[in-house]
Structure formats: structure tokens, C-alpha cells
N, C-alpha and C positions, 0 to 999 in steps of 0.2 A: 102359176101358183107354186109349182114344185121348184122352180128356179129361185123364187123368193125364199122358200124354206131352205133350200140348199145354201143360199147366200147367208141366211141367218145362222145356219149351223156352222158354216165356215167362220163367220164373225165371232160366234161363241167360242169356237175352238181356238182362234187366234187370241181372243181375250183371255181364255183359260191359260194358254201358254205364257202370255205376258204376266198374268197374275202369279203363276208358279215361279217364274223367274224373279219376280219382285219378292216373293216370299223367301226364296233361296237367298237372295241378296240381303234381305232383312235378317234372316237367321245368321248369316255370316257376320254381319255387323254386330248383332247382339252377342255372338260368341266373342268377338274382339273386345267389345265393351266389358264383358264379364271378365276376360283375362286382364284388362287394364284395371278393373276394380279390385281384383285379387292382388295385383302387383301394388296398387296404391295402398291397400290395407296393410301389406307387409312393410312398405316404406313408412307409413304413419306409425306403425308399432315400433319400428326402430327409432324413429324420431322422438317418441314419447318415453322411451326407456331412460334416457338421462334425466328427464324431469321427474320420473318416478323415483329414481335413485337419489336425486337431490332432496326430494321431499322426505324420503326414508331417512337419509343421513341427518337432515335437519331435525327430524323428530327425535332421533337418537341423541343428538347433541343437546337438545332441550331437556330430555330426560336425564342425561348425565349431569347437566347443570342443576336441575332440581334436586337430585339426590346428593350432589356435592354440597350444595347450599344447605340442605337439611343436616348433613353430617357436620359441616363447619359450624352451623348454629348450635348443634348439640355440644360440640367441643367448647364453643365460646361460653355457653351456659355452665358447663361443667367447670371450666376455669374460673368463672366468676364466683361460683359457690365454693370452690376450694380456697379462694382468697379470704372469704368471710370468716 
């Protein structure tokens, strides 16, 4: 009976050692994935910057076009009424 208990205890100890190694390996891989995730986030941010700049410049050009059109329309109206 004590032999069986000793065998069971040894089996549990071996199982515990394997589980601890598995957990260590899992933590190591998780840390590596976290580092890759941070690196990917930095790369994605750099890739998105030109798109943000393009959208910003496009909106500025549209605004300039609107204001220029408004001013030219006012000048055309003023010229029209000065002829009359």
C-alpha cells in the first residue's frame, strides 16, 4: 500500500514538473507574442501616417477651393453690378 502511495506521489511530482515547464514555455511564448504585437503596432502606425497626411492635405485643398470659389463669385457679382 505504501509502495502505491509512493508511486502516486512520484507520478504527481513528475506531472507537476512537466506542468511547470509547460507554463514556463507558455509564458516565454506569450512574451514573444507581446513583443511582436508591439512591433506590429509601431509598423502599422508608420504605414497609416501617409494616409492621414493625404486626407489632411485633401481637406485643406478642398477648403481652399471653397473659399477661392466664394471670393471669385463675390468679385464676379461686384463686376456685374458695376457694369449696370
